[in-house]
C-alpha positions as a Markdown table, in Angstrom:
| # | Residue | x | y | z |
|---|---|---|---|---|
| 1 | Unk | 111.3 | 51.6 | -31.9 |
| 2 | Unk | 110.1 | 48.6 | -34.0 |
| 3 | Unk | 110.7 | 48.5 | -37.7 |
| 4 | Unk | 110.2 | 45.8 | -40.4 |
| 5 | Unk | 113.1 | 43.4 | -40.9 |
| 6 | Unk | 114.8 | 43.4 | -44.4 |
| 7 | Unk | 116.2 | 40.2 | -45.7 |
| 8 | Unk | 119.1 | 41.5 | -47.8 |
| 9 | Unk | 120.1 | 38.1 | -49.1 |
| 10 | Unk | 116.6 | 37.6 | -50.4 |
| 11 | Unk | 116.6 | 41.1 | -52.0 |
| 12 | Unk | 119.7 | 40.2 | -54.1 |
| 13 | Unk | 118.6 | 36.6 | -54.7 |
| 14 | Unk | 121.7 | 35.0 | -53.2 |
| 15 | Unk | 122.4 | 32.4 | -50.5 |
| 16 | Unk | 123.6 | 33.5 | -47.0 |
| 17 | Unk | 127.0 | 31.9 | -47.8 |
| 18 | Unk | 127.4 | 33.6 | -51.1 |
| 19 | Unk | 130.9 | 34.9 | -52.0 |
| 20 | Unk | 131.7 | 38.6 | -52.5 |
| 21 | Unk | 131.9 | 37.9 | -56.2 |
| 22 | Unk | 128.5 | 36.2 | -56.3 |
| 23 | Unk | 127.0 | 39.2 | -54.4 |
| 24 | Unk | 128.5 | 41.7 | -56.8 |
| 25 | Unk | 127.3 | 39.8 | -59.8 |
| 26 | Unk | 123.8 | 39.6 | -58.5 |
| 27 | Unk | 123.8 | 43.3 | -57.7 |
| 28 | Unk | 125.1 | 44.3 | -61.2 |
| 29 | Unk | 122.4 | 42.2 | -62.9 |
| 30 | Unk | 119.6 | 43.7 | -60.8 |
| 31 | Unk | 120.9 | 47.3 | -60.9 |
| 32 | Unk | 120.9 | 47.2 | -64.7 |
| 33 | Unk | 117.3 | 45.8 | -64.7 |
| 34 | Unk | 115.8 | 48.3 | -62.2 |
| 35 | Unk | 117.7 | 51.5 | -62.6 |
| 36 | Unk | 115.1 | 54.3 | -63.1 |
| 37 | Unk | 117.0 | 55.7 | -66.0 |
| 38 | Unk | 116.5 | 52.4 | -68.0 |
| 39 | Unk | 113.3 | 51.0 | -66.3 |
| 40 | Unk | 110.2 | 53.2 | -66.4 |
| 41 | Unk | 108.0 | 50.9 | -64.4 |
| 42 | Unk | 106.5 | 52.7 | -61.3 |
| 43 | Unk | 108.0 | 50.3 | -58.9 |
| 44 | Unk | 111.5 | 50.3 | -60.4 |
| 45 | Unk | 112.9 | 53.1 | -58.4 |
| 46 | Unk | 111.8 | 51.6 | -55.1 |
| 47 | Unk | 113.3 | 48.2 | -56.1 |
| 48 | Unk | 116.5 | 49.9 | -57.1 |
| 49 | Unk | 116.8 | 51.6 | -53.7 |
| 50 | Unk | 116.3 | 48.2 | -51.9 |
| 51 | Unk | 118.9 | 46.6 | -54.2 |
| 52 | Unk | 121.4 | 49.3 | -53.3 |
| 53 | Unk | 120.7 | 49.1 | -49.7 |
| 54 | Unk | 121.2 | 45.3 | -49.6 |
| 55 | Unk | 124.4 | 45.6 | -51.6 |
| 56 | Unk | 125.7 | 48.4 | -49.2 |
| 57 | Unk | 125.4 | 45.9 | -46.3 |
| 58 | Unk | 126.5 | 42.7 | -47.9 |
| 59 | Unk | 129.5 | 44.0 | -49.9 |
| 60 | Unk | 131.0 | 45.5 | -46.7 |
| 61 | Unk | 132.6 | 42.7 | -44.5 |
| 62 | Unk | 132.0 | 44.7 | -41.3 |
| 63 | Unk | 128.4 | 45.5 | -42.1 |
| 64 | Unk | 127.7 | 42.0 | -43.3 |
| 65 | Unk | 129.2 | 40.5 | -40.1 |
| 66 | Unk | 127.1 | 42.7 | -37.9 |
| 67 | Unk | 124.0 | 41.9 | -40.0 |
| 68 | Unk | 124.7 | 38.2 | -39.9 |
| 69 | Unk | 124.8 | 38.4 | -36.1 |
| 70 | Unk | 121.0 | 38.9 | -36.2 |
| 71 | Unk | 120.7 | 35.2 | -37.2 |
| 72 | Unk | 119.1 | 33.4 | -40.1 |
| 73 | Unk | 115.6 | 33.0 | -38.6 |
| 74 | Unk | 114.3 | 36.5 | -39.4 |
| 75 | Unk | 111.9 | 36.9 | -42.3 |
| 76 | Unk | 111.2 | 40.0 | -44.4 |
| 77 | Unk | 108.5 | 42.1 | -42.9 |
| 78 | Unk | 108.7 | 40.8 | -39.4 |
| 79 | Unk | 108.7 | 43.4 | -36.6 |
| 80 | Unk | 112.3 | 44.0 | -35.5 |
| 81 | Unk | 114.0 | 46.0 | -32.7 |
| 82 | Unk | 117.8 | 46.4 | -32.9 |
| 83 | Unk | 119.8 | 45.1 | -30.0 |
| 84 | Unk | 121.8 | 47.7 | -28.0 |
| 85 | Unk | 125.4 | 48.5 | -29.1 |
| 86 | Unk | 125.0 | 48.9 | -32.8 |
| 87 | Unk | 127.2 | 51.6 | -34.5 |
| 88 | Unk | 126.4 | 53.6 | -37.5 |
| 89 | Unk | 128.3 | 53.5 | -40.8 |
| 90 | Unk | 128.6 | 56.0 | -43.7 |
| 91 | Unk | 126.3 | 55.1 | -46.6 |
| 92 | Unk | 128.5 | 54.9 | -49.7 |
| 93 | Unk | 127.4 | 52.8 | -52.7 |
| 94 | Unk | 129.6 | 51.1 | -55.1 |
| 95 | Unk | 128.1 | 49.9 | -58.4 |
| 96 | Unk | 130.9 | 47.4 | -58.9 |
| 97 | Unk | 131.8 | 48.9 | -62.2 |
| 98 | Unk | 134.3 | 51.5 | -61.1 |
| 99 | Unk | 131.7 | 54.2 | -60.3 |
| 100 | Unk | 130.2 | 55.1 | -57.0 |
| 101 | Unk | 127.6 | 57.4 | -55.6 |
| 102 | Unk | 125.7 | 58.5 | -52.5 |
| 103 | Unk | 122.0 | 58.8 | -52.2 |
| 104 | Unk | 120.5 | 61.9 | -50.5 |
| 105 | Unk | 117.0 | 62.9 | -49.5 |
| 106 | Unk | 114.5 | 61.5 | -47.1 |
| 107 | Unk | 113.3 | 57.9 | -47.7 |
| 108 | Unk | 116.4 | 56.7 | -49.6 |
| 109 | Unk | 117.1 | 54.1 | -46.8 |
| 110 | Unk | 114.8 | 51.9 | -44.9 |
| 111 | Unk | 114.1 | 52.5 | -41.2 |
| 112 | Unk | 115.6 | 49.1 | -40.7 |
| 113 | Unk | 118.9 | 50.2 | -42.2 |
| 114 | Unk | 119.1 | 53.4 | -40.2 |
| 115 | Unk | 118.3 | 51.5 | -37.0 |
| 116 | Unk | 121.3 | 49.2 | -37.6 |
| 117 | Unk | 123.8 | 51.5 | -39.2 |
| 118 | Unk | 122.8 | 55.1 | -38.6 |
| 119 | Unk | 122.2 | 57.9 | -41.1 |
| 120 | Unk | 125.6 | 59.5 | -41.3 |
| 121 | Unk | 125.7 | 59.0 | -45.0 |
| 122 | Unk | 123.1 | 61.7 | -45.8 |
| 123 | Unk | 124.2 | 65.0 | -47.1 |
| 124 | Unk | 126.9 | 63.8 | -49.6 |
| 125 | Unk | 126.8 | 64.6 | -53.3 |
| 126 | Unk | 127.1 | 61.9 | -56.0 |
| 127 | Unk | 130.1 | 61.6 | -58.3 |
| 128 | Unk | 128.7 | 64.0 | -60.9 |
| 129 | Unk | 128.3 | 66.8 | -58.3 |
| 130 | Unk | 124.5 | 66.6 | -57.7 |
| 131 | Unk | 123.5 | 67.5 | -54.2 |
| 132 | Unk | 121.3 | 65.7 | -51.7 |
| 133 | Unk | 117.6 | 65.8 | -52.3 |
| 134 | Unk | 117.7 | 64.8 | -56.0 |
| 135 | Unk | 115.5 | 61.7 | -56.3 |
| 136 | Unk | 117.3 | 60.4 | -59.4 |
| 137 | Unk | 121.0 | 60.4 | -59.4 |
| 138 | Unk | 123.4 | 60.5 | -62.4 |
| 139 | Unk | 124.7 | 56.9 | -62.8 |
| 140 | Unk | 126.8 | 55.2 | -65.3 |
| 141 | Unk | 127.7 | 51.5 | -65.7 |
| 142 | Unk | 130.2 | 49.5 | -67.7 |
| 143 | Unk | 128.7 | 47.6 | -70.6 |
| 144 | Unk | 128.1 | 43.9 | -70.5 |
| 145 | Unk | 131.0 | 41.6 | -71.3 |
| 146 | Unk | 130.5 | 39.3 | -74.2 |
| 147 | Unk | 131.9 | 35.9 | -75.1 |
| 148 | Unk | 132.3 | 34.0 | -78.4 |
| 149 | Unk | 134.2 | 31.0 | -79.7 |
| 150 | Unk | 137.0 | 31.2 | -82.2 |
| 151 | Unk | 138.2 | 28.1 | -83.9 |
| 152 | Unk | 141.9 | 28.1 | -85.0 |
| 153 | Unk | 144.2 | 25.5 | -86.5 |
| 154 | Unk | 147.0 | 23.8 | -84.6 |
| 155 | Unk | 149.5 | 25.7 | -86.7 |
| 156 | Unk | 147.9 | 29.0 | -85.5 |
| 157 | Unk | 148.3 | 27.9 | -81.9 |
| 158 | Unk | 151.8 | 26.6 | -82.4 |
| 159 | Unk | 153.3 | 29.5 | -84.3 |
| 160 | Unk | 150.9 | 32.4 | -83.3 |
| 161 | Unk | 149.1 | 34.6 | -85.8 |
| 162 | Unk | 146.5 | 37.3 | -86.2 |
| 163 | Unk | 143.0 | 36.5 | -87.3 |
| 164 | Unk | 140.4 | 38.8 | -88.8 |
| 165 | Unk | 137.0 | 38.1 | -87.3 |
| 166 | Unk | 133.7 | 39.5 | -88.5 |
| 167 | Unk | 131.1 | 40.3 | -85.8 |
| 168 | Unk | 127.5 | 41.6 | -85.8 |
| 169 | Unk | 127.3 | 44.5 | -83.3 |
| 170 | Unk | 124.7 | 47.1 | -82.3 |
| 171 | Unk | 125.9 | 50.7 | -82.6 |
| 172 | Unk | 124.0 | 53.9 | -81.6 |
| 173 | Unk | 123.2 | 56.2 | -84.5 |
| 174 | Unk | 123.1 | 60.0 | -84.4 |
| 175 | Unk | 119.3 | 59.8 | -84.0 |
| 176 | Unk | 119.7 | 57.7 | -80.9 |
| 177 | Unk | 118.5 | 54.4 | -82.6 |
| 178 | Unk | 120.5 | 51.2 | -82.4 |
| 179 | Unk | 121.5 | 49.6 | -85.7 |
| 180 | Unk | 123.0 | 46.2 | -86.3 |
| 181 | Unk | 126.2 | 46.5 | -88.2 |
| 182 | Unk | 129.0 | 44.2 | -89.4 |
| 183 | Unk | 132.4 | 44.9 | -87.8 |
| 184 | Unk | 135.8 | 43.4 | -88.5 |
| 185 | Unk | 138.3 | 43.2 | -85.7 |
| 186 | Unk | 141.8 | 41.8 | -85.5 |
| 187 | Unk | 142.4 | 39.1 | -82.9 |
| 188 | Unk | 146.1 | 38.4 | -82.0 |
| 189 | Unk | 146.6 | 34.7 | -81.3 |
| 190 | Unk | 149.6 | 34.3 | -79.0 |
| 191 | Unk | 152.2 | 31.6 | -79.7 |
| 192 | Unk | 151.4 | 28.5 | -77.6 |
| 193 | Unk | 147.8 | 29.4 | -76.8 |
| 194 | Unk | 145.9 | 26.5 | -75.2 |
| 195 | Unk | 142.7 | 24.9 | -76.3 |
| 196 | Unk | 139.9 | 26.3 | -74.2 |
| 197 | Unk | 141.7 | 29.4 | -73.0 |
| 198 | Unk | 140.2 | 32.9 | -73.4 |
| 199 | Unk | 141.6 | 35.9 | -75.2 |
| 200 | Unk | 140.3 | 39.3 | -74.0 |
| 201 | Unk | 139.6 | 42.3 | -76.3 |
| 202 | Unk | 139.2 | 45.3 | -74.1 |
| 203 | Unk | 136.3 | 47.6 | -74.9 |
| 204 | Unk | 134.8 | 45.4 | -77.7 |
| 205 | Unk | 131.8 | 44.2 | -75.6 |
| 206 | Unk | 128.4 | 45.7 | -75.0 |
| 207 | Unk | 127.9 | 49.5 | -74.9 |
| 208 | Unk | 128.0 | 51.2 | -71.5 |
| 209 | Unk | 125.0 | 52.8 | -69.8 |
| 210 | Unk | 124.8 | 56.6 | -69.5 |
| 211 | Unk | 128.3 | 57.2 | -70.8 |
| 212 | Unk | 129.9 | 54.3 | -69.0 |
| 213 | Unk | 132.8 | 52.4 | -70.7 |
| 214 | Unk | 132.0 | 49.5 | -73.0 |
| 215 | Unk | 132.4 | 46.0 | -71.8 |
| 216 | Unk | 135.0 | 43.5 | -73.0 |
| 217 | Unk | 134.9 | 40.8 | -75.6 |
| 218 | Unk | 136.3 | 37.3 | -74.8 |
| 219 | Unk | 137.1 | 34.7 | -77.4 |
| 220 | Unk | 137.2 | 31.1 | -76.2 |
| 221 | Unk | 139.8 | 29.3 | -78.2 |
| 222 | Unk | 138.8 | 26.0 | -79.9 |
| 223 | Unk | 141.8 | 24.3 | -81.7 |
| 224 | Unk | 140.5 | 22.2 | -84.6 |
| 225 | Unk | 141.5 | 18.5 | -84.9 |
| 226 | Unk | 144.7 | 17.9 | -86.9 |
| 227 | Unk | 145.4 | 15.2 | -89.5 |
| 228 | Unk | 148.8 | 14.3 | -88.0 |
| 229 | Unk | 148.9 | 15.4 | -84.4 |
| 230 | Unk | 146.6 | 15.2 | -81.4 |
| 231 | Unk | 146.8 | 17.7 | -78.6 |
| 232 | Unk | 147.0 | 16.9 | -74.9 |
| 233 | Unk | 147.4 | 20.1 | -72.9 |
| 234 | Unk | 150.6 | 21.5 | -74.2 |
| 235 | Unk | 151.9 | 18.1 | -75.4 |
| 236 | Unk | 151.5 | 16.8 | -78.9 |
| 237 | Unk | 151.1 | 13.1 | -80.0 |
| 238 | Unk | 151.8 | 11.5 | -83.3 |
| 239 | Unk | 152.1 | 8.1 | -84.8 |
| 240 | Unk | 155.4 | 6.3 | -85.7 |
| 241 | Unk | 154.6 | 3.6 | -88.2 |
| 242 | Unk | 157.0 | 0.6 | -88.2 |
| 243 | Unk | 157.1 | -2.5 | -90.3 |
| 244 | Unk | 157.5 | -5.8 | -88.3 |
| 245 | Unk | 161.2 | -6.1 | -89.4 |
| 246 | Unk | 161.9 | -2.4 | -88.4 |
| 247 | Unk | 160.5 | -3.1 | -85.0 |
| 248 | Unk | 162.5 | -6.4 | -84.7 |
| 249 | Unk | 165.8 | -5.0 | -86.0 |
| 250 | Unk | 165.6 | -1.4 | -84.9 |
| 251 | Unk | 167.2 | 1.5 | -86.7 |
| 252 | Unk | 166.6 | 5.1 | -87.8 |
| 253 | Unk | 163.1 | 6.3 | -88.6 |
| 254 | Unk | 161.7 | 9.8 | -89.4 |
| 255 | Unk | 159.1 | 11.4 | -87.1 |
| 256 | Unk | 156.9 | 14.3 | -88.1 |
| 257 | Unk | 157.0 | 17.5 | -85.9 |
| 258 | Unk | 155.3 | 20.9 | -86.3 |
| 259 | Unk | 158.6 | 22.2 | -87.7 |
| 260 | Unk | 159.4 | 19.4 | -90.1 |
| 261 | Unk | 160.4 | 15.7 | -89.8 |
| 262 | Unk | 163.3 | 14.7 | -87.6 |
| 263 | Unk | 165.2 | 11.4 | -87.4 |
| 264 | Unk | 165.3 | 9.2 | -84.3 |
| 265 | Unk | 166.7 | 5.8 | -83.5 |
| 266 | Unk | 164.4 | 3.0 | -82.3 |
| 267 | Unk | 166.0 | 0.1 | -80.5 |
| 268 | Unk | 165.8 | -3.5 | -81.7 |
| 269 | Unk | 162.7 | -5.2 | -80.3 |
| 270 | Unk | 160.5 | -2.1 | -80.2 |
| 271 | Unk | 157.0 | -3.0 | -79.2 |
| 272 | Unk | 153.6 | -1.8 | -80.4 |
| 273 | Unk | 152.3 | 1.3 | -78.6 |
| 274 | Unk | 155.8 | 2.1 | -77.2 |
| 275 | Unk | 156.3 | 5.8 | -76.8 |
| 276 | Unk | 159.2 | 8.0 | -77.7 |
| 277 | Unk | 159.5 | 11.5 | -76.3 |
| 278 | Unk | 160.9 | 14.5 | -78.2 |
| 279 | Unk | 161.5 | 17.1 | -75.5 |
| 280 | Unk | 160.3 | 20.7 | -76.2 |
| 281 | Unk | 158.5 | 19.9 | -79.5 |
| 282 | Unk | 155.1 | 20.6 | -78.1 |
| 283 | Unk | 153.3 | 24.0 | -77.8 |
| 284 | Unk | 155.4 | 27.1 | -77.2 |
| 285 | Unk | 158.4 | 25.0 | -76.5 |
| 286 | Unk | 156.9 | 24.0 | -73.1 |
| 287 | Unk | 155.2 | 20.8 | -74.0 |
| 288 | Unk | 156.8 | 17.7 | -75.6 |
| 289 | Unk | 156.0 | 15.6 | -78.6 |
| 290 | Unk | 155.3 | 11.9 | -78.1 |
| 291 | Unk | 155.7 | 9.4 | -81.0 |
| 292 | Unk | 153.6 | 6.3 | -80.4 |
| 293 | Unk | 154.6 | 3.2 | -82.3 |
| 294 | Unk | 152.1 | 1.4 | -84.5 |
| 295 | Unk | 153.4 | -1.8 | -86.1 |
| 296 | Unk | 151.9 | -2.1 | -89.6 |
| 297 | Unk | 151.4 | -5.5 | -91.1 |
| 298 | Unk | 152.0 | -5.3 | -94.9 |
| 299 | Unk | 149.1 | -6.6 | -97.1 |
| 300 | Unk | 151.0 | -6.5 | -100.4 |
| 301 | Unk | 153.8 | -9.0 | -99.9 |
| 302 | Unk | 155.2 | -10.8 | -102.9 |
| 303 | Unk | 155.3 | -14.6 | -103.1 |
| 304 | Unk | 159.0 | -14.6 | -102.3 |
| 305 | Unk | 158.5 | -12.4 | -99.2 |
| 306 | Unk | 155.7 | -14.6 | -98.0 |
| 307 | Unk | 158.0 | -17.7 | -98.4 |
| 308 | Unk | 160.6 | -15.9 | -96.2 |
| 309 | Unk | 158.0 | -15.2 | -93.5 |
| 310 | Unk | 157.0 | -18.9 | -93.6 |
| 311 | Unk | 160.6 | -20.0 | -93.3 |
| 312 | Unk | 161.0 | -17.7 | -90.2 |
| 313 | Unk | 157.8 | -19.0 | -88.7 |
| 314 | Unk | 159.0 | -22.6 | -89.3 |
| 315 | Unk | 162.4 | -21.9 | -87.9 |
| 316 | Unk | 160.8 | -20.4 | -84.7 |
| 317 | Unk | 158.6 | -23.5 | -84.3 |
| 318 | Unk | 161.5 | -25.9 | -84.8 |
| 319 | Unk | 163.6 | -24.0 | -82.3 |
| 320 | Unk | 160.8 | -24.2 | -79.8 |
| 321 | Unk | 160.4 | -28.0 | -80.3 |
| 322 | Unk | 164.1 | -28.5 | -79.8 |
| 323 | Unk | 164.1 | -26.5 | -76.6 |
| 324 | Unk | 161.1 | -28.4 | -75.3 |
| 325 | Unk | 162.6 | -31.8 | -76.1 |
| 326 | Unk | 165.9 | -31.2 | -74.5 |
């Protein structure tokens, strides 16, 4: 028997080398759009069946491998006859959101599908207990995950804290209408959180479909610039300001840290941009603090101080001439 070929990759809008995650994401998006309970267009139900049929094949490694053996040159709508040796499979659909169901009734699967995989899946009931023959099955879906950005201070990231965040959310009213409301939630900022990391708040995302659970809310952490420290991963960097004579002679200097200034010893002859490491003084005790030397040239020297500098300069010149003449 000849049937029409179905290009399941085209139905889901994915490439033939798409990953399982990409296939699942494409299915979820299309299932939400065309499910007959939320889309009243006449063609929605038929599109929804095609989407589920394509996902049934491509989500299953064994079915997908068999399907791919047909090759990539087939086009949707071409006449097709299955080669010998094809075995049937049970037709069980997974929405990808923790719920599953079986379709029943004639016409729920294409002749192409049944030619390749059989029709053993008919006769099952869906997860709500509805029997075969019902054209519209009970179906629920987890709500959409949402993402927002949350700016915090370096102190928040270093010590950890709890932030109160105000959100605009849509909530269903007793009359079934959706109303935009202001909602405050508490977001726990863990000690040592990294810039760009995400914090998940379970159940704070979009509402579910048909009684499904709500999605999750993710906050992308943005650590604001700091006046004293810069952040590099879990390491911190700060400036150690030295006068020329401190750099020349060496000695003890104070270095700022997130928990207060500490004293370190710099050696004689310290150079500009030289780095000193304070182990464990970065984020969450994992990173380090690096002090970078900047030699500051004074601009308010007295006349006496200027004379001393001139004498040192002359002394260095005279020493150089003597060494050159000997």
